[in-house]
C-alpha positions in Angstrom: 26.3 -64.5 133.5 22.8 -64.5 132.0 22.6 -66.5 128.7 19.6 -66.0 126.4 18.3 -67.4 123.1 16.7 -64.6 121.2 13.9 -65.9 119.0 11.3 -63.2 118.8 11.3 -59.6 117.5 10.4 -58.3 121.0 13.4 -60.1 122.5 15.7 -58.7 119.8 14.5 -55.1 120.4 15.1 -55.5 124.2 18.6 -56.9 123.5 19.4 -54.0 121.2 18.5 -51.6 123.9 20.7 -53.4 126.4 23.6 -53.2 123.9 23.1 -49.5 123.4 23.1 -49.0 127.2 26.4 -51.0 127.4 28.1 -49.1 124.7 30.3 -52.0 123.8 29.8 -55.7 122.9 31.4 -58.8 121.6 30.0 -60.0 118.2 30.4 -63.1 116.1 28.3 -65.1 113.6 27.7 -68.6 112.4 26.9 -68.9 108.7 26.9 -71.5 106.0 28.1 -70.6 102.5 28.7 -73.9 100.7 25.5 -74.3 98.9 24.1 -70.8 98.2 25.0 -67.6 96.4 25.3 -65.5 99.5 26.1 -66.9 103.0 23.1 -68.1 105.0 23.2 -66.3 108.4 22.3 -68.9 111.0 23.3 -67.4 114.4 24.5 -64.1 115.8 26.4 -64.3 119.1 26.5 -61.3 121.5 28.4 -60.6 124.7 28.2 -57.6 127.1 29.5 -57.4 130.6 26.2 -58.7 132.0 24.8 -61.0 129.3 25.5 -63.6 126.7 22.9 -64.0 123.9 22.4 -66.0 120.8 20.1 -64.5 118.2 18.4 -66.9 115.9 18.0 -65.0 112.6 16.0 -67.9 111.0 13.1 -67.5 113.4 13.4 -63.8 114.4 13.2 -62.5 110.8 13.8 -58.8 110.7 17.2 -58.1 112.2 17.2 -54.3 111.6 17.2 -53.4 115.3 20.4 -55.4 115.7 22.1 -54.0 112.6 21.3 -50.5 113.7 23.2 -51.1 116.9 26.2 -52.6 115.1 26.4 -49.5 112.8 26.0 -47.0 115.7 29.2 -45.0 115.9 28.8 -44.6 119.6 29.1 -48.4 120.1 32.4 -50.4 119.9 32.1 -53.8 118.3 34.7 -56.3 119.6 35.4 -59.2 117.3 38.0 -61.9 116.5 39.2 -62.3 112.9 36.6 -59.8 111.9 36.8 -60.0 108.1 34.1 -62.5 107.3 31.6 -61.2 109.9 32.1 -57.7 108.6 31.4 -59.0 105.1 28.1 -60.4 106.4 27.3 -57.1 107.9 28.1 -55.3 104.6 26.0 -57.8 102.6 23.0 -57.3 104.9 23.2 -53.5 105.4 25.5 -52.0 102.7 27.5 -50.5 105.5 30.2 -51.3 108.1 30.6 -50.5 111.8 32.4 -47.3 112.6 34.2 -48.7 115.6 35.7 -52.2 115.4 38.2 -53.8 117.8 39.7 -57.0 116.5 41.4 -59.0 119.2 43.4 -61.1 116.7 45.0 -57.9 115.3 45.6 -56.4 118.7 47.2 -59.6 119.9 49.6 -59.6 117.0 50.7 -56.0 117.9 51.8 -57.1 121.4 53.7 -60.3 120.5 51.2 -63.1 119.9 51.5 -64.9 116.6 49.3 -63.8 113.8 46.8 -65.0 112.7 46.0 -66.8 116.0 42.8 -68.8 116.4 40.4 -67.8 119.1 40.9 -71.1 120.9 44.6 -70.5 121.0 44.2 -66.9 122.0 41.9 -67.7 124.9 44.3 -70.5 125.9 47.5 -68.4 125.8 46.0 -65.2 127.3 43.6 -66.5 129.8 44.8 -70.1 130.4 41.2 -71.4 129.6 40.5 -74.3 127.2 37.6 -74.1 124.9 35.8 -77.1 123.6 35.7 -77.8 119.8 33.1 -80.5 119.6 30.7 -78.7 117.3 33.0 -77.6 114.6 31.1 -79.7 112.0 27.7 -78.5 113.0 25.1 -77.6 110.3 23.9 -74.4 111.9 20.8 -74.3 109.6 19.2 -77.2 111.4 16.8 -76.7 114.2 16.3 -77.2 117.1 19.8 -76.3 118.5 21.1 -78.4 121.3 22.4 -76.9 124.6 25.9 -78.1 123.6 25.6 -76.2 120.3 24.5 -73.0 122.0 27.4 -73.2 124.5 29.8 -73.8 121.7 28.5 -70.8 119.8 28.6 -68.6 122.9 32.2 -69.5 123.5 33.1 -67.5 120.4 32.1 -64.3 122.3 32.3 -65.3 125.9 35.8 -64.0 126.6 36.1 -61.3 123.9 35.6 -58.3 126.2 38.0 -59.6 128.8 40.7 -60.3 126.2 40.2 -56.9 124.6 40.6 -55.2 128.1 43.9 -57.1 128.7 45.2 -56.3 125.2 44.3 -52.7 125.6 46.4 -52.5 128.7 49.3 -54.1 126.9 49.0 -51.8 123.9 48.9 -48.8 126.2 52.0 -50.0 128.1 53.9 -50.4 124.9 52.6 -47.1 123.4 50.9 -48.9 120.6 47.2 -48.0 121.1 47.4 -45.7 118.0 48.9 -48.6 116.0 45.8 -50.7 116.8 43.4 -47.9 115.8 45.3 -47.5 112.5 45.1 -51.2 111.8 41.4 -51.5 112.7 40.7 -48.6 110.3 42.7 -50.3 107.6 40.7 -53.5 108.1 37.4 -51.7 107.5 38.8 -50.1 104.4 40.0 -53.5 103.1 36.6 -55.1 103.6 34.8 -52.2 101.9 37.2 -52.2 99.0 36.8 -55.9 98.4 33.1 -55.5 98.5 33.1 -52.7 96.0 35.7 -53.7 93.6 35.0 -55.8 90.5 35.0 -59.4 91.6 36.1 -60.6 88.1 39.5 -58.9 88.5 40.3 -61.5 91.1 39.9 -64.5 88.7 43.0 -66.6 88.5 44.8 -66.7 85.2 43.8 -63.3 83.9 47.4 -62.4 83.1 47.3 -64.8 80.2 44.5 -63.0 78.4 44.6 -60.2 75.9 42.3 -57.2 76.2 39.5 -58.7 74.1 39.6 -61.9 76.2 39.6 -59.7 79.4 36.3 -58.2 78.1 34.9 -61.7 77.6 36.0 -62.7 81.1 34.3 -59.6 82.6 31.1 -60.3 80.7 31.1 -64.0 81.6 31.7 -63.2 85.2 28.7 -60.8 85.2 26.5 -63.5 83.5 27.7 -66.1 86.0 26.8 -63.9 88.9 23.3 -63.2 87.6 22.8 -67.0 87.0 24.1 -67.8 90.5 22.0 -65.2 92.2 18.8 -66.3 90.4 19.4 -69.9 91.2 20.8 -69.1 94.7 23.8 -71.3 94.0 27.6 -70.7 94.6 29.4 -69.2 91.6 31.5 -72.3 91.2 28.3 -74.4 90.7 27.4 -72.3 87.7 30.8 -72.1 86.1 34.2 -72.7 87.6 36.8 -70.0 87.6 39.3 -71.9 85.5 36.7 -72.9 82.9 35.5 -69.3 82.7 39.0 -68.0 82.0 39.5 -70.9 79.4 36.4 -69.9 77.6 37.4 -66.2 77.6 40.8 -67.1 76.2 39.4 -69.3 73.5 36.7 -66.9 72.4 34.6 -69.7 70.8 32.5 -68.8 67.9 30.3 -71.9 67.7 28.8 -74.5 70.0 31.2 -77.1 68.6 34.1 -74.9 69.5 32.8 -74.1 72.9 31.8 -77.7 73.8 35.2 -78.9 72.7 36.6 -77.4 75.9 37.6 -80.0 78.5 35.1 -80.2 81.4 32.3 -78.5 79.4 30.4 -81.7 79.0 28.2 -81.3 82.1 24.5 -81.2 81.2 24.0 -78.0 83.2 26.7 -76.2 81.2 25.6 -77.7 77.8 22.1 -76.2 78.3 23.7 -72.8 78.7 25.9 -72.9 75.5 23.8 -70.4 73.6 23.8 -68.0 76.5 27.5 -68.2 76.8 28.1 -67.8 73.1 25.9 -64.7 73.2 28.0 -63.2 76.0 31.2 -64.0 73.9 29.6 -62.2 70.9 29.0 -59.1 72.9 32.7 -59.1 73.9 33.6 -59.5 70.2 31.5 -56.4 69.3 32.9 -54.2 72.1 34.8 -51.2 70.6 38.6 -51.3 71.1 38.6 -48.2 73.2 36.1 -49.7 75.7 38.1 -52.9 76.4 39.4 -53.3 79.9 43.0 -52.3 80.6 45.5 -54.8 81.9 46.0 -54.9 85.6 49.3 -53.4 86.8 52.0 -56.1 86.8 55.5 -55.8 88.2 58.5 -57.5 86.6 60.9 -57.8 89.5 64.6 -58.2 88.7 66.4 -61.5 89.0 67.7 -60.6 92.5 64.4 -59.4 93.9 63.6 -62.7 95.6 67.0 -63.0 97.2 66.9 -59.4 98.5 63.3 -60.0 99.7 64.5 -63.0 101.6 67.2 -61.0 103.3 64.7 -58.3 104.2 62.4 -60.9 105.5 65.1 -62.3 107.8 65.9 -58.8 109.1 62.3 -58.0 109.6 61.7 -61.3 111.5 64.5 -60.7 113.9 63.4 -57.1 114.4 59.8 -58.1 115.1 60.8 -60.8 117.6 62.7 -58.3 119.6 59.9 -55.7 119.3 57.3 -58.3 120.2 55.2 -57.8 117.1 54.0 -60.6 114.8 56.0 -60.5 111.6 53.2 -61.7 109.5 51.1 -58.8 110.6 53.7 -56.3 109.6 54.4 -57.4 106.0 54.0 -60.0 103.3 56.6 -60.9 100.7 54.7 -58.7 98.3 55.1 -55.8 100.7 58.9 -56.3 100.8 59.1 -56.5 97.0 57.1 -53.2 96.8 59.7 -51.6 99.1 62.5 -52.9 96.9 60.9 -51.5 93.7 60.1 -48.2 95.4 63.7 -47.9 96.5 65.1 -48.7 93.0 62.7 -46.3 91.4 64.0 -43.4 93.4 61.4 -43.5 96.2 58.5 -41.7 94.5 56.1 -40.0 96.8 53.1 -41.2 94.9 54.0 -44.9 95.4 55.1 -45.0 99.0 54.9 -48.6 100.3 53.0 -49.6 103.4 56.3 -50.4 105.1 57.2 -46.7 105.0 53.9 -45.3 106.3 52.1 -45.4 109.6 53.1 -47.7 112.4 54.9 -50.0 110.1 57.2 -47.2 109.0 57.7 -46.2 112.6 58.6 -49.8 113.6 60.9 -50.9 110.8 60.9 -48.7 107.7 64.2 -47.0 108.3 65.9 -50.3 109.3 64.8 -52.0 106.1 66.0 -49.1 104.0 69.4 -49.3 105.8 69.6 -53.0 104.9 68.8 -52.2 101.3 71.5 -49.6 101.2 74.1 -51.9 102.9 74.2 -49.8 106.0 73.0 -52.7 108.2 74.4 -56.2 108.2 73.6 -59.6 109.8 75.8 -61.3 112.3 75.2 -64.7 114.0 75.6 -64.1 117.7 74.4 -67.4 119.2 73.0 -70.1 117.0 71.4 -71.8 120.0 69.7 -68.7 121.5 66.2 -67.2 121.0 67.8 -64.3 119.1 70.6 -66.0 117.0 71.1 -63.1 114.6 71.9 -59.4 115.2 71.0 -56.7 112.6 73.8 -54.2 113.1 75.1 -51.0 111.6 77.6 -51.8 108.9 81.2 -50.8 109.6 81.1 -49.0 106.2 78.4 -46.5 107.2 76.3 -45.2 110.1 72.8 -46.5 110.5 70.1 -44.6 112.3 67.8 -46.2 114.9 68.7 -48.9 117.3 72.2 -49.6 118.5 74.6 -52.4 117.8 72.3 -54.9 119.6 69.8 -54.5 116.8 67.0 -53.8 119.3 63.9 -52.0 118.0 
């Protein structure tokens, strides 16, 4: 297969035309994010049926012909663990591809573990071993060695072949629609995280009152402006924990501010007056304009125990169904199901486990466990399936029979 290094605008335009003609391509990136506000895009790897190519963004410059191809709804973009690469796309273009196929997700839907690294997916599905000798490479440095280019291309070399194999398995199991639903959900998740207020994800906000929340919001905006201007990571301007500590304290003077532990760094001390000005703005914000508290749930004392039981039932169900349990639900998803059930199952708060392919796979079974209409029985402690999830003798359960098979 032809392997190219794309280092001129003309080569990029030619490659973009080839991808359009192919209608489908594998896509991955190499980026560095440790020292800058936004990730530095260092390489773009592309695979079609006929070609493998590495695009060098540092020397090519304008990447718009390539991004136009990525965003073309007529073209399918095949990826592995697509979240971070999609975020790069969103940062560069403000948009996301219309058609994404994530082989990591598809693999989880047919019985592989999730999340599974590309190295392990290639090994388990194709019986091919990939080298990992360049995992510590600084992709910003030039020139790139042949070994580095081969390593980078390995990230896309087998994507289309794996996607074809997984497509066949999904079709055989009747789960092609499940995959499409999950890919669409992945795109919504990336868009939502890009659009939502970043400050709401700061750790420790639940300890703040509304005035302190306003201070945290304003400090986060100030920090982002500082980081963008200096092209430095947010944490290099002001750590999350220190930001929240300042917001909680609402210092009124330099002495009060600088008394905080870890505020003795020269770079921070030089910003004391700016930070105090931000705090003063929070103090002056009218009460009716302060941020509302994020929704918090106080689960009952037995919620963790019940969630553990549901998790055991779900794990057994998914093993038999050949679906990765960790792709189906988190502990938070199970607790949401419990709250929803206890609240009378309101239509406006339907949990993910009762919708789409997850509801089809296991929603009814989990409700029957909650209602006591399904029980656990140890059938063979030494077998692959040591536990059966069976209808309770006290009531009929819908769905699979006494063997507990999905």
